[in-house]
C-alpha positions in Angstrom: 143.6 125.5 120.5 146.5 126.7 118.5 145.9 129.7 116.2 148.2 131.4 113.7 151.8 132.2 114.8 152.6 135.5 116.3 155.4 137.6 114.6 157.3 140.0 116.8 160.1 142.3 115.6 162.2 141.4 118.7 162.2 137.6 118.0 164.0 135.8 115.2 161.1 133.4 114.5 157.3 133.3 115.0 155.9 131.7 118.1 152.5 129.9 118.4 149.5 131.6 119.9 146.9 129.8 122.0 143.5 131.4 122.4 141.1 130.6 125.3 137.5 131.6 125.7 137.2 133.3 129.0 133.5 134.1 128.9 130.4 133.2 127.0 128.9 136.0 125.0 125.1 135.5 124.9 124.3 139.0 123.5 123.8 137.8 119.9 121.7 134.6 120.5 118.4 136.3 119.5 120.0 137.8 116.3 120.0 141.4 117.4 123.0 143.7 117.8 123.5 145.3 121.2 122.9 149.1 121.2 126.5 149.7 122.3 127.8 147.8 119.2 125.4 149.1 116.6 127.6 152.0 115.8 130.5 149.7 114.8 128.6 148.4 111.7 128.2 150.3 108.5 124.5 151.2 107.8 122.8 148.6 105.7 121.2 150.0 102.5 117.8 148.6 101.7 118.1 146.0 98.9 117.2 147.4 95.5 114.1 146.0 94.0 115.3 142.6 92.7 114.7 141.8 89.0 111.6 139.5 88.7 112.4 136.0 87.7 111.6 134.9 84.1 108.0 133.9 83.9 106.7 130.9 81.8 103.8 131.5 79.4 100.4 130.8 81.0 101.5 132.2 84.4 100.5 135.6 85.8 102.9 138.5 85.3 104.7 139.2 88.6 105.3 142.9 87.9 103.9 145.6 85.7 106.4 146.6 83.0 108.0 145.6 79.7 108.7 142.0 79.0 110.0 140.0 76.0 110.6 136.4 75.0 113.5 135.0 72.9 110.9 132.6 71.5 109.5 135.3 69.2 111.1 138.2 67.4 109.8 141.6 68.3 107.9 140.2 71.3 108.5 143.1 73.6 105.3 144.3 75.2 103.9 145.9 78.3 102.0 143.7 80.8 100.2 144.6 84.0 100.9 142.6 87.2 98.5 139.6 87.3 97.9 139.5 83.5 98.5 136.1 82.1 101.7 135.8 80.0 100.7 134.6 76.5 101.8 131.4 74.9 102.2 130.6 71.2 103.8 127.8 69.1 107.5 128.3 68.7 110.5 126.4 67.3 112.4 127.9 70.2 110.8 125.6 72.7 108.9 126.6 75.9 107.9 130.3 75.8 109.5 132.1 78.8 108.9 135.8 79.3 111.9 137.9 80.6 111.9 141.2 82.3 113.3 143.9 80.0 115.9 146.0 81.9 115.1 148.8 79.4 111.7 149.9 80.9 111.3 152.9 78.7 108.7 152.8 75.8 
């Protein structure tokens, strides 16, 4: 197959490059990186604990911490994991609790 053109300082114009696969690399088929190539990659930092998704009222709290809902003013409160998120009538619509990024008291 034809790839990008090759530019050489000694030629006036680029010339096409053709690449050919000369061997089949089967080292990656199982998803692992060969020991001899592991050093080429930057270390992968463990993912930071992802922010929990918003949680509808009536569902268990997925993470202990401070939560709030836009459906009620001054609704911010602390829930324990597994505690059922409360529901109440609201002109806002469905009550959805959101994780508060400010986890201090």
